VEXDREN-2710 file (C-alpha; in Angstrom, 1 decimal):
% VEXDREN-2710
k/r/px/py/pz
1/MET/-65.6/-152.1/-164.6
2/VAL/-65.0/-155.2/-163.1
3/LYS/-68.1/-157.4/-161.2
4/ILE/-66.1/-159.9/-158.4
5/ILE/-68.4/-162.3/-156.6
6/GLY/-66.8/-163.8/-153.2
7/ALA/-64.1/-161.8/-151.3
8/GLY/-62.2/-164.3/-150.2
9/LEU/-58.5/-164.5/-150.9
10/ALA/-58.5/-164.6/-155.0
11/GLY/-61.6/-162.5/-155.1
12/SER/-59.9/-159.6/-152.2
13/GLU/-56.2/-160.5/-154.2
14/ALA/-58.2/-159.5/-157.3
15/ALA/-59.9/-156.4/-156.3
16/TRP/-56.9/-154.9/-154.5
17/TYR/-54.7/-155.0/-157.9
18/LEU/-57.0/-153.7/-159.6
19/ALA/-58.1/-150.7/-158.1
20/ASN/-54.8/-149.9/-157.7
21/LYS/-54.0/-150.3/-161.3
22/GLY/-57.2/-147.6/-161.2
23/ILE/-59.5/-149.8/-162.4
24/LYS/-63.2/-149.7/-161.0
25/VAL/-64.0/-153.1/-159.1
26/ASN/-67.8/-153.9/-157.8
27/LEU/-67.0/-156.7/-155.0
28/TYR/-69.9/-158.7/-154.0
29/GLU/-69.7/-160.7/-151.0
30/MET/-72.8/-162.4/-149.3
31/ARG/-71.8/-162.7/-146.3
32/PRO/-73.2/-161.4/-143.6
33/ILE/-76.3/-161.4/-145.2
34/LYS/-75.7/-165.2/-146.1
35/GLN/-73.2/-167.1/-144.1
36/THR/-71.8/-170.5/-145.1
37/GLU/-71.2/-173.6/-143.0
38/VAL/-68.1/-172.9/-141.4
39/HIS/-67.4/-169.0/-141.7
40/LYS/-67.5/-167.6/-138.3
41/THR/-67.3/-163.8/-139.4
42/SER/-68.3/-161.5/-142.0
43/ASN/-64.2/-160.3/-142.4
44/PHE/-62.8/-161.1/-145.8
45/ALA/-60.4/-163.0/-146.6
46/GLU/-61.3/-165.2/-143.4
47/LEU/-59.2/-168.2/-142.8
48/VAL/-61.7/-171.8/-142.4
49/CYS/-59.1/-174.4/-142.5
50/SER/-55.2/-174.0/-140.9
51/ASN/-53.7/-170.9/-140.0
52/SER/-50.6/-172.0/-142.6
53/PHE/-49.6/-170.8/-145.7
54/ARG/-46.9/-173.7/-145.5
55/SER/-43.0/-173.1/-146.4
56/LYS/-41.5/-169.7/-146.5
57/ASP/-38.5/-171.5/-148.2
58/PRO/-38.0/-170.2/-151.7
59/HIS/-36.4/-173.2/-153.3
60/ASN/-40.0/-174.9/-151.9
61/ALA/-42.4/-174.9/-154.4
62/VAL/-45.1/-172.6/-152.5
63/GLY/-42.2/-170.7/-151.2
64/LEU/-41.7/-169.9/-154.5
65/LEU/-45.0/-169.0/-155.6
66/LYS/-45.1/-166.6/-152.8
67/GLU/-42.1/-165.4/-154.0
68/GLU/-43.5/-164.9/-157.3
69/MET/-46.6/-163.6/-155.7
70/LYS/-44.4/-160.7/-154.1
71/LEU/-43.5/-159.8/-157.4
72/MET/-46.8/-158.5/-157.7
73/ASN/-47.5/-156.4/-154.6
74/SER/-49.2/-159.5/-153.3
75/LEU/-52.3/-157.7/-150.4
76/ILE/-52.7/-161.6/-149.1
77/LEU/-48.5/-161.5/-148.7
78/GLU/-48.9/-158.5/-147.2
79/SER/-50.9/-158.9/-144.6
80/ALA/-49.5/-162.3/-143.6
81/LEU/-46.5/-160.9/-143.1
82/LYS/-47.7/-158.4/-140.8
83/ASN/-49.6/-160.6/-139.0
84/GLU/-47.2/-163.6/-138.5
85/VAL/-47.2/-166.1/-135.7
86/PRO/-44.2/-168.4/-134.8
87/ALA/-44.2/-171.6/-137.4
88/GLY/-40.8/-172.5/-137.6
89/SER/-39.9/-172.6/-141.4
90/SER/-43.6/-171.9/-142.4
91/LEU/-45.6/-169.0/-142.4
92/ALA/-48.7/-169.2/-140.7
93/VAL/-50.8/-166.3/-139.6
94/ASP/-53.1/-164.7/-136.4
95/ARG/-56.3/-165.8/-138.1
96/ASN/-58.3/-162.6/-136.9
97/LEU/-55.7/-160.1/-137.3
98/PHE/-54.8/-161.3/-141.0
99/SER/-58.6/-160.6/-142.0
100/ASP/-58.9/-157.5/-140.5
101/TYR/-56.1/-156.3/-142.2
102/ILE/-57.5/-157.2/-145.5
103/THR/-60.9/-156.2/-145.0
104/ASP/-59.9/-152.9/-143.5
105/LYS/-57.8/-152.1/-147.2
106/ILE/-60.6/-152.9/-149.5
107/LYS/-63.3/-151.1/-147.7
108/ASN/-61.2/-148.3/-147.6
109/HIS/-59.9/-148.2/-151.3
110/PRO/-62.0/-145.4/-152.7
111/LEU/-62.0/-147.2/-156.5
112/ILE/-63.4/-150.3/-155.0
113/THR/-67.5/-150.5/-153.9
114/ILE/-68.8/-153.7/-151.9
115/TYR/-72.3/-155.3/-152.2
116/ASN/-73.0/-157.7/-149.4
117/GLU/-75.4/-159.7/-151.2
118/GLU/-75.4/-163.2/-153.0
119/VAL/-75.2/-163.2/-156.4
120/LYS/-77.7/-166.1/-158.0
121/THR/-76.6/-165.9/-161.9
122/LEU/-74.0/-164.1/-164.1
123/ASN/-74.4/-161.6/-167.3
124/LYS/-72.8/-162.5/-170.1
125/ASP/-71.8/-159.2/-170.8
126/GLU/-70.5/-158.2/-167.7
127/LEU/-66.8/-158.7/-167.0
128/THR/-67.0/-160.9/-164.4
129/ILE/-64.1/-162.6/-162.1
130/ILE/-65.9/-165.6/-160.9
131/ALA/-64.1/-166.2/-157.1
132/ALA/-67.3/-167.7/-154.6
133/GLY/-64.7/-170.1/-153.2
134/PRO/-65.1/-173.2/-152.3
135/LEU/-68.5/-172.8/-150.6
136/VAL/-70.1/-170.9/-153.3
137/SER/-73.6/-170.4/-153.1
138/SER/-75.7/-174.0/-153.9
139/LEU/-77.8/-171.2/-156.5
140/LEU/-74.8/-169.8/-158.1
141/ALA/-73.6/-172.9/-157.9
142/GLU/-76.6/-174.7/-159.1
143/PHE/-76.5/-171.7/-162.6
144/ILE/-72.3/-172.5/-163.0
145/LYS/-72.7/-176.2/-163.2
146/ASN/-76.1/-175.7/-165.8
147/GLU/-74.2/-172.9/-168.0
148/LEU/-70.7/-174.6/-167.8
149/LYS/-72.3/-178.3/-168.6
150/GLN/-70.7/-179.5/-165.2
151/GLU/-72.2/-183.2/-164.1
152/GLU/-70.8/-182.3/-160.5
153/LEU/-69.1/-179.0/-158.2
154/HIS/-68.1/-180.5/-154.8
155/PHE/-66.0/-182.3/-153.2
156/TYR/-65.8/-182.2/-149.2
157/ASP/-62.9/-180.6/-147.0
158/ALA/-62.2/-181.2/-143.6
159/VAL/-61.2/-178.9/-140.7
160/ALA/-58.5/-179.4/-137.8
161/PRO/-59.9/-178.9/-134.2
162/ILE/-58.2/-175.3/-132.3
163/ILE/-57.3/-176.1/-128.6
164/SER/-56.9/-173.3/-126.0
165/ALA/-53.3/-172.8/-125.4
166/GLU/-53.9/-172.8/-121.2
167/SER/-55.4/-176.3/-121.1
168/ILE/-52.1/-178.4/-122.6
169/ASP/-50.2/-179.9/-120.1
170/TYR/-46.8/-178.4/-120.5
171/ASN/-44.7/-181.4/-118.9
172/LYS/-45.5/-184.0/-121.4
173/VAL/-45.1/-181.9/-124.5
174/TYR/-41.8/-179.7/-125.7
175/PHE/-41.3/-177.4/-128.7
176/LYS/-39.4/-178.3/-131.6
177/SER/-39.8/-177.9/-135.1
178/ARG/-38.7/-181.0/-137.5
179/TYR/-35.5/-181.0/-138.0
180/ASP/-34.7/-178.1/-136.1
181/LYS/-35.7/-176.0/-139.5
182/GLY/-36.5/-172.1/-137.9
183/SER/-37.1/-171.8/-134.5
184/ALA/-38.6/-174.4/-132.3
185/ASP/-42.4/-173.0/-132.8
186/TYR/-44.2/-176.5/-132.8
187/LEU/-45.8/-177.7/-129.7
188/ASN/-45.1/-181.8/-129.8
189/CYS/-47.2/-184.8/-128.4
190/PRO/-45.0/-187.7/-128.2
191/LEU/-46.6/-191.4/-128.2
192/ASN/-45.1/-194.0/-126.8
193/GLU/-46.2/-197.8/-129.5
194/LEU/-48.8/-198.0/-126.7
195/GLU/-49.9/-195.0/-126.4
196/TYR/-50.0/-195.1/-130.2
197/LYS/-51.9/-198.3/-130.9
198/ASN/-54.7/-197.5/-128.6
199/PHE/-55.3/-194.0/-129.5
200/TYR/-55.3/-195.6/-133.1
201/HIS/-58.1/-198.2/-132.2
202/GLU/-59.8/-195.1/-130.8
203/LEU/-59.7/-193.1/-133.6
204/ILE/-60.8/-196.0/-136.3
205/ASN/-63.8/-196.9/-134.3
206/ALA/-65.2/-193.5/-133.6
207/GLU/-68.6/-192.3/-134.5
208/ARG/-68.3/-190.1/-137.5
209/VAL/-71.0/-187.1/-139.1
210/ILE/-71.6/-188.7/-142.7
211/PRO/-72.9/-186.1/-145.0
212/LYS/-76.1/-187.0/-146.5
213/ASP/-76.9/-184.8/-149.3
214/PHE/-74.1/-185.9/-151.4
215/GLU/-71.2/-188.9/-151.9
216/LEU/-68.3/-188.7/-150.0
217/ASN/-65.5/-187.3/-152.5
218/VAL/-62.5/-186.1/-150.5
219/PHE/-59.7/-183.7/-151.7
220/GLU/-56.3/-186.1/-151.0
221/GLY/-54.6/-183.1/-149.8
222/CYS/-57.6/-182.3/-147.2
223/MET/-58.9/-186.3/-146.0
224/PRO/-59.7/-186.3/-142.1
225/ILE/-57.4/-188.1/-140.1
226/GLU/-59.7/-191.1/-139.5
227/THR/-60.0/-191.8/-143.0
228/MET/-56.4/-191.5/-143.2
229/ALA/-55.9/-193.9/-140.5
230/GLU/-57.9/-196.8/-142.5
231/ARG/-55.7/-197.0/-144.9
232/GLY/-53.0/-199.2/-142.2
233/ILE/-51.6/-198.8/-139.1
234/ASP/-48.7/-197.4/-139.8
235/THR/-50.4/-194.8/-142.8
236/LEU/-50.5/-191.9/-139.9
237/ARG/-46.6/-192.6/-138.5
238/PHE/-46.0/-191.5/-141.9
239/GLY/-48.1/-189.0/-142.5
240/PRO/-49.0/-186.1/-140.0
241/LEU/-47.8/-188.1/-137.3
242/LYS/-44.4/-188.9/-138.6
243/PRO/-41.5/-188.9/-135.9
244/VAL/-38.8/-188.6/-137.8
245/GLY/-36.7/-185.1/-137.1
246/LEU/-39.0/-184.4/-133.5
247/GLU/-36.0/-186.7/-131.4
248/LYS/-35.8/-185.6/-128.3
249/ASP/-33.1/-185.7/-126.0
250/ASN/-31.5/-187.8/-128.9
251/GLN/-34.6/-190.8/-129.0
252/MET/-37.3/-190.8/-131.0
253/PRO/-41.1/-191.2/-130.1
254/TYR/-42.8/-194.0/-131.7
255/ALA/-45.2/-191.1/-133.1
256/VAL/-45.6/-187.5/-133.0
257/ILE/-48.7/-185.1/-132.9
258/GLN/-47.6/-181.6/-133.8
259/LEU/-49.8/-178.5/-132.4
260/ARG/-49.6/-175.0/-134.3
261/GLN/-49.8/-171.6/-132.6
262/ASP/-52.7/-170.6/-134.5
263/ASP/-53.2/-166.6/-132.9
264/VAL/-50.4/-164.1/-131.9
265/ASN/-51.0/-164.1/-128.5
266/GLN/-50.3/-168.1/-128.3
267/THR/-53.5/-168.9/-126.8
268/MET/-54.6/-171.0/-129.0
269/TYR/-53.4/-174.1/-131.1
270/ASN/-54.3/-176.0/-133.7
271/ILE/-53.7/-179.9/-134.2
272/VAL/-51.8/-180.4/-137.2
273/GLY/-53.0/-182.9/-139.8
274/PHE/-56.0/-183.6/-137.4
275/GLN/-58.9/-182.4/-140.0
276/THR/-61.8/-184.8/-139.0
277/GLN/-65.2/-185.6/-139.2
278/LEU/-65.8/-187.3/-136.2
279/LYS/-68.6/-186.2/-133.5
280/TRP/-67.8/-183.9/-131.4
281/GLY/-67.5/-186.0/-128.5
282/GLU/-65.7/-188.4/-130.2
283/GLN/-63.7/-185.6/-130.6
284/LYS/-62.8/-184.5/-127.4
285/ARG/-62.8/-188.3/-126.2
286/ILE/-59.8/-189.2/-128.6
287/ILE/-58.0/-185.7/-128.4
288/ASN/-58.0/-186.4/-124.3
289/MET/-56.3/-189.1/-125.1
290/ILE/-53.1/-187.6/-126.5
291/PRO/-50.1/-187.1/-124.2
292/GLY/-50.3/-183.8/-123.1
293/LEU/-53.8/-183.0/-123.6
294/GLU/-55.7/-185.0/-121.6
295/LYS/-57.5/-181.8/-120.1
296/ALA/-57.3/-179.8/-123.7
297/GLU/-60.0/-177.1/-123.8
298/ILE/-61.4/-177.4/-127.2
299/LEU/-62.8/-174.1/-128.3
300/ARG/-63.3/-175.2/-132.1
301/TYR/-64.7/-178.7/-132.8
302/GLY/-63.1/-179.9/-136.8
303/VAL/-65.8/-180.3/-139.2
304/ILE/-66.5/-181.8/-142.7
305/HIS/-68.1/-179.1/-145.1
306/LYS/-68.6/-179.1/-149.2
307/ASN/-66.4/-177.6/-151.2
308/THR/-66.6/-176.4/-155.1
309/TYR/-64.9/-176.3/-158.0
310/ILE/-65.1/-177.0/-162.1
311/GLU/-63.5/-179.1/-163.9
312/SER/-61.6/-176.6/-165.3
313/PRO/-59.8/-178.2/-168.1
314/LYS/-62.9/-178.3/-170.1
315/VAL/-64.4/-175.1/-169.9
316/LEU/-61.2/-172.9/-169.1
317/ASN/-58.1/-171.4/-171.0
318/ASN/-55.1/-170.9/-169.6
319/LEU/-55.9/-167.1/-168.6
320/PHE/-58.7/-168.6/-166.4
321/GLN/-60.9/-167.2/-169.1
322/VAL/-64.4/-169.4/-169.7
323/LYS/-63.8/-170.6/-173.4
324/ASN/-66.9/-170.2/-174.6
325/ASN/-67.9/-166.2/-172.8
326/PRO/-64.8/-164.2/-172.8
327/ASN/-66.3/-162.0/-170.2
328/TRP/-66.1/-164.6/-167.7
329/PHE/-62.6/-165.6/-165.2
330/PHE/-62.8/-168.2/-162.8
331/ALA/-60.1/-167.6/-159.6
332/GLY/-59.2/-169.5/-156.4
333/GLN/-60.3/-172.9/-155.6
334/ILE/-63.5/-172.9/-157.7
335/SER/-61.2/-172.7/-160.2
336/GLY/-59.1/-175.8/-159.6
337/VAL/-56.5/-174.6/-157.6
338/GLU/-55.9/-175.9/-153.7
339/GLY/-54.3/-174.0/-150.9
340/TYR/-54.3/-170.6/-149.2
341/VAL/-51.4/-169.5/-151.0
342/GLU/-52.6/-171.0/-155.0
343/SER/-56.1/-169.4/-154.7
344/ALA/-54.5/-165.9/-153.7
345/ALA/-52.0/-166.3/-156.8
346/SER/-54.7/-167.4/-159.4
347/GLY/-56.4/-164.2/-158.0
348/LEU/-53.5/-162.2/-159.2
349/MET/-53.1/-163.6/-162.6
350/VAL/-56.9/-163.7/-163.4
351/ALA/-56.6/-159.6/-162.2
352/HIS/-53.3/-159.1/-164.3
353/ASN/-55.3/-160.9/-167.3
354/ILE/-58.4/-159.1/-167.5
355/LEU/-56.5/-155.7/-167.0
356/SER/-54.5/-156.6/-170.3
357/VAL/-58.3/-157.0/-171.9
358/ILE/-59.3/-153.7/-170.7
359/ASN/-56.7/-152.3/-172.0
360/ASN/-57.4/-153.8/-175.5
361/ASN/-53.9/-155.6/-175.3
362/LYS/-54.4/-159.8/-176.0
363/PRO/-53.6/-161.5/-172.5
364/LYS/-50.5/-163.4/-172.6
365/GLU/-50.2/-166.4/-170.4
366/PHE/-47.9/-166.5/-167.8
367/PRO/-44.4/-168.1/-168.3
368/ARG/-44.6/-171.7/-168.2
369/ASN/-41.3/-172.0/-166.0
370/THR/-43.2/-170.4/-163.1
371/MET/-45.0/-171.6/-160.5
372/MET/-48.1/-169.3/-161.4
373/GLY/-47.6/-170.5/-165.1
374/SER/-47.4/-174.2/-164.4
375/LEU/-50.7/-173.9/-162.2
376/ALA/-52.7/-171.8/-165.1
377/ASN/-51.3/-174.7/-167.3
378/TYR/-52.7/-177.5/-165.0
379/ILE/-56.0/-176.2/-164.8
380/SER/-56.5/-175.4/-168.2
381/SER/-54.8/-178.6/-169.7
382/PRO/-56.4/-182.1/-170.6
383/ASN/-57.0/-184.2/-167.8
384/LYS/-59.8/-187.2/-167.2
385/ASN/-59.3/-187.6/-163.7
386/PHE/-59.0/-183.7/-162.7
387/VAL/-58.9/-182.6/-159.2
388/PRO/-57.4/-179.8/-157.3
389/MET/-54.1/-178.9/-157.2
390/ASN/-51.2/-177.7/-155.0
391/ALA/-47.7/-176.1/-156.3
392/ASN/-45.2/-178.5/-157.2
393/PHE/-42.1/-178.6/-158.7
394/GLY/-44.4/-181.6/-160.6
395/LEU/-46.0/-179.0/-162.6
396/PHE/-42.9/-177.7/-164.0
397/LEU/-41.6/-178.5/-167.6
398/PRO/-38.7/-181.4/-167.0
399/VAL/-35.1/-180.5/-166.9
400/LYS/-31.7/-182.5/-167.0
401/ILE/-30.3/-181.1/-164.3
402/LYS/-28.8/-182.3/-160.8
403/LYS/-31.7/-183.4/-158.7
404/SER/-29.8/-181.6/-155.8
405/LEU/-29.1/-178.3/-158.1
406/ARG/-33.0/-178.2/-160.1
407/ARG/-34.9/-176.6/-157.1
408/LYS/-31.9/-173.7/-156.6
409/TYR/-32.3/-173.8/-161.3
410/PHE/-36.1/-173.1/-161.0
411/TYR/-36.4/-170.2/-158.4
412/ASP/-33.9/-168.9/-161.1
413/GLU/-35.5/-169.3/-163.8
414/SER/-39.1/-168.4/-162.5
415/ILE/-38.1/-165.2/-160.9
416/LYS/-36.1/-163.7/-164.0
417/SER/-38.7/-165.0/-166.3
418/LEU/-41.7/-163.4/-164.4
419/ASN/-39.9/-160.2/-163.8
420/ASN/-39.3/-159.9/-167.4
421/PHE/-42.8/-160.9/-168.3
422/LEU/-43.8/-158.2/-166.0
423/LYS/-41.7/-155.7/-166.9
424/ASP/-42.7/-155.9/-171.0
425/LEU/-46.5/-156.0/-169.7
END
């Protein structure tokens, strides 16, 4: 029997994998008995930030990670593909249908027993996966902090607003994906130079909600748009508001704010890259400055919330296993990976490693020339400035191959290597 704490992406993935291998799982999820600051439902694998799983291109780092996960029969990807909404070359989902599907699968598996209760401590003699997520309960976080001798366990994350599709002025926006990759699934709000400068001025001067209990330490990939804007007036135009590849009638706007479909019925859109910690009144005022969104109805405001992760290189090996307690494994964002796909992938890796332990086999690390193995290597390698990491080809071992051929090479080697790895075991 394996105890799993947390029914998020990593915990659900691990529970499904182990149960399908004939292993009994006790899955603990504190919601709805105890809610977090940002979850809205009691469903498993609820997506609280973006609804995007990013690129579908297998020659992209996160696209390759998805291909690797498919080889391990990922439940998360199965649900994502069944509940996909248009998003150009990205994989985006209807977040409610996505989590409904996973919840139903998990709850109806005969080898998975669900406990809706808060776990506050860990048993050193119990085979356990800690997949409590970035919003782990404060009591369990404090226990982990003390047991693993960690100084701190947190950073901050910001969530983008979602608006009603029927409140958009479609005369001022246009459908297009950047560089026309995939179908034209993004709504684009073009800004001229004056509109952008007015937007920028109001954004950096808007009133914010500042957390009082901890020092603000935002992960770079989830930085609030107003914080990013403070780096310079053109920072956004080279970041989330980049107009390149979004020309209309052969004319390139000065800046572009993109909207991405958030549900199957096309009733909701989220504002891409617009994570924010502005006060709600300020969010509405500034969003209404965007061309096409003058009368936008905000269905969910952006919020800032605490995320949790351990200093993995100090305490975990490349099996995601605690060095001084082999019965404890960490998975998901708390382990130091960043992103939906990476979190789910870590759940698969940990479940696979635990299966080897149960079968009295010495677990073997995932091949270093796979995206999975590279992430496992990252979270376990010495690093004085450790921060959560997304999938990227910079984690791979360098190769002397022409740059234009490198991504295909990484893909071919990774899939071949992972296939052999799984076959051997």
